Structure formats: C-alpha cells, structure tokens
Steps between C-alpha positions, in 0.01 A plus 500: 500500500782737585665418168183587315471832678863574427446430131197729497692775677779468248291501183193705590432852617338449840320754717279442806211716627264510790136448406454877489787541252783607731835380371670247731805411293635467145786295363792633298348411163193710571698790643740512204214496253347816651822666619409512870675383812317288755509780757330738251191282458466294819198613699367706210170444321500298179349794311841670499615239249228582243392814322261736671236444231516123540502523882186714499320285247235236569717216366764554769236523774314188385830310483581559867148435610516158333843432648371578850234236438765241420479500121814475289568667163747455217529781248721771355517797732639848436737637764701817543873499567682738728596710195135519396524268198234238440596139574276207407501188718353162407400409856286283722342640818467206745336554842663299787241364745546414866360194675166672539478567129557870537729695267820558692705655217513527122795389290558635150721292272585652166726546203593829332339492155556866418739424218275224361198729524702778335590261219135401461396866498764571235357219289149636557611849401667354193177326401307824554755685287465229234123535520540875447731444202827610666737260325804692625428398860725231650466309828795494744621141517476361853756269658213274598537218248139450395407870495830591337429249223152649455645853479771392257254319277262796519777741399606272216141465381441876518828562317392260228153654493652848483709390203195352329280801576778732383517303178120514473516875563763532232300292255172673587656844457660388175175343378304808605748723319496276193122458508455876528731549202321226305164651591611844383652354183187293437280806548718700261511208255123465526456869421742478210334185371159666515641802314663269246176306462307822437764620252502160331123505477512843335776378268295194409200723423720731289650204312154356441387835361818518291432147375153607389646808329768295324240248386295787360814641334576156355150482357542854361836403349336202331229729361764746377692213342185388320422857383859554382489168314175606332655840417803325352273279289299806388819690418632209298164490314524878442847451356352263242229755415763773464701281268189430294430876489857559380451238231167660398668841484771355280234355271318837490827671413562248223144550369547877511818469298315288244215752490754778453649308209155450347421869545821584320385284210156665511666841500706400198187372325317825579794695360501293183120530476527876536760508219281284284197724570712803414609340173137404432392858553767625262387251240131594557586865447668415176190309398286805542131468541520130460733453790316732740325213683820307526664810642236515773566136589870558497452798732296286739757223489775751573292635790449148633868424461583816691254413772640147510849642525394735780320217684796272456726773635277549801481125556874473463541783748265325743674168439835665563369659818338169600827321431675747730245436770532126443879526536455704817239252627730207419780675686276575798356151505852360479610719784186396692588138431850556636365671809246221539781245481682694774178503701465126446857447621437726804172323572681168469766619744232633734315171470814312604553730796135479599523120479806507725319734740195274499712192575693688770178627653356149503816369665486785754136420564583134562796595723291748696232234543761269652634786716145579608447138598834495685415826676170349609681197646761729659221710648345187651838391641563848639156507662573158651841622618336805655263274693789276609708801606204628700471161671876499564477850642225391736698190601816704560299747709365211706854364535624845608221523759576150627871582518419819688279306742779245545748781570259648754459161667875435507561856623345392830822312569794704626835377375856615552681765295675239294170360379383844386828554316460166326143594404608828348788323323254256345291788365813655352592167342154477349523851356838412350426150370116487495495195724483432870712244677465447870780321683398321817798436729466236770695595814754249620508360850799721579301807395208397720729436794677831448167681487378321808821573690491866402145519637594340834550750787856531612425471873214266577446373851483124489302297750575164644241290674525537876 
C-alpha cells in the first residue's frame, strides 16, 4: 500500500482539502505546476487556485457541494498559477470517508494537460482557419507524439491544399482572363460577321441585278446582231441593184450614141433632100408655067427637110445633153456603188464586232449567273457562320461568367505571397503564349518538417505526469 502511494505521489499532482475546500497539503508535482510553495497555499481556500470568474460560478459551487456529499468527479479543470496563467489539470476529486461514512478530507489527483489542451486548441484553431479559407495558417507542432503527428499531417495537407488552390486560382484567373478576351473577340467577330453578312447580302442583290442587266444586254446584243446581219444582207442586195443600174446606164449611153449616129444620118439626108428640093425648084423655074406646081412641091420638100434638120438638131442636142446626164449618172451610180461596197465592208466589220460582243455578253451572263449562285451559297454560309459566332459568343460569355464565379469562390481562400506571385506569373505566361500551365508542387517531408518546426514555439513548458 505504501508503495502504491509512493508511486502516486511520484507521478501525479496531489493536493488535499478539507470538506469546505481549505488546502491541507500539496505535493511537489502540484506545487511546481502552479509555481507555488507549500507554505503559500496551506490553510488557504481552494478558490485561490482558480480564476475569480470560475470560483464565483455555479459549476464551482455545485462541485464542492457534491464533494461534501461524498461524490467523486473526474474531469478537466481550469486552474490559475501563481503568475496568473491558466493551467489545465486532468484530475479526479475523491472524497475520503471515515468509519462513520462522513467525508473527512478530499484528495485531488491530477495531471497537467495544459500543453496537450494547447495543442488541441491549436488544431481546433487550424480547423477553424481552414473552414474560413485561411490556407496560410499553420499549426504549431506539439512534442506530444499523437497530437504532433496530427499537427504535422494537418500542416502538410494544408500546404498541399494551398498549392492546389493556388494552382486553381492561377488557372481560374487565367481562364477568366482568356474567357473575357475570347468573349470580347467573339462579340467583335459576331459584329463583324453580321456586318459582312449584310454587305454580302447587298453585294448578292447587286450582282443579281447586274446579272439581270447583263442578260438584258445580251438579248439586246443578239437583236443588234440580227439587225446588223439584215442590214448587211440589204446592203449587199442594194449593191446588186446599183450594179444593175450602172449596167442600165451604160446601155442607155450606148443607145444614145446609136441614136446620135442615126440623127447624123437623118441630118445628112435632110441636107441632101434640101439640095435636091433646091435643084428641083431651079429646074421648075426653068420649066416656066409648066413647072410651077413642081416648084411648089419642091418648096414644101425643102421646108420639110429644113424642119427635119432642125428637129434632128434639137434631138441631137437633147441626146447629147442626155448622154452627158447619163455619163454623170453612171459616174454617180458608180461612186454610190463604191460607197455602198465600203458600207457593206463596214457593216460586215460591225457585224463581226457585234457577234463578238454578243458572245462575250452571253459568256458574261453565264459567268454572272454562276457568281450569283456562288454568292447565294456564300451568303447562306455567312449567315450560318454569323449564327455560330453568336452561339460561340454566348458560350464564351457563359464560360467567362463561370470562370469569374470560380475565381470568386477560390478567392475565399487566403494563400501565401508566393501563391499570388505564381498566379500572376501564370497570367503573364498566358498573355505571352496564349496558354495556361499550372504547376502543382508536392512538398517533401523535409519541407513539412521544416514548416512544422518553424511554427513550434521556442520555449514551451513541457509537462510530465505526476
């Protein structure tokens, strides 16, 4: 029994009270934990070892009432050291009864758990910080093996999570930046595509109108070609008529020359008749009264011959004048024939050119018809592209909004300066290379240990079980 008590005295913090809470004694373990000497607490009330708030509270009062009734308690109790710091004891209050069953004294056996409780509070604060998104918070690593392992694993997990969240921040900022740029570009492209579609539609309408005009021009060119061909045929027919007129004029001229020759003969005959009538008159005069009648006849014959000569002269004059007109007419008709031949040649040349124009116009009409068809297909494609660009613009806007929401969600986490620098560097890399690349670095065990050691207080009071 004495050995058991000695072991308890050696390993536990022991203090004894009267039933009303007056301190009877305390061992060295208890005194060292609170920084008192035995003379400083012996005979004093137990309330001096706790805070004033706790001593005046109902929990403290109910505890001592139960102890006076012989009940025992095991719990964690807050105490106050001589320096005023809070010390937590995992203790058992055990009433000691006399032979009559009355409480003679109360023994408190305990262990200082301040450091363990501090480690647990640090872990709790770390979890609260994690809940609030403070990824730059680290837990001091306790020397208590199990709690130290928890703190180290927590710090390593938070470090890894900080790296991941930093990468997510970087990617979300990069995606938001890229999505915003894509959204702006898509909106601008959509506007340009709509403008292009409207311009293309106007161009298609203009080309269709031009196609109609060219078709009409082609039809007009065909009509002109037909008219020119008819004019050429008519001109060639007129050339034949002119040649026939020239031939007729030549025949008239030949006939006039023959008539002129005949008139010359008639004139000679009239002259000879006049001479004969003159001779007959001379002979009638010689005959006297007997030749008077013959003289009258001779006079009439001479008068007729003279009239015949005069008429022949007038006819010859008219024939000569007519021959001159015929020569002039032949010359004019010949010149007209030459001009008509030139006209025929010009009309033939014009006909060739008009034929070429008609063929070219028909080819242009066919080409414009194909262009019009192509423009119609291009207009349909452009309209489809405009619709697709509008859809892409809407999708990029949705992506930008989602990226912004993601950035806002990730912004709830607070990371270290290095993470922010990495995020900004990723945005710069995207602007330079139009791509985002997030590098997730897993901390080594040495890094975790170094972080944990740097977070451990330099002077921590360690407790041993009393």
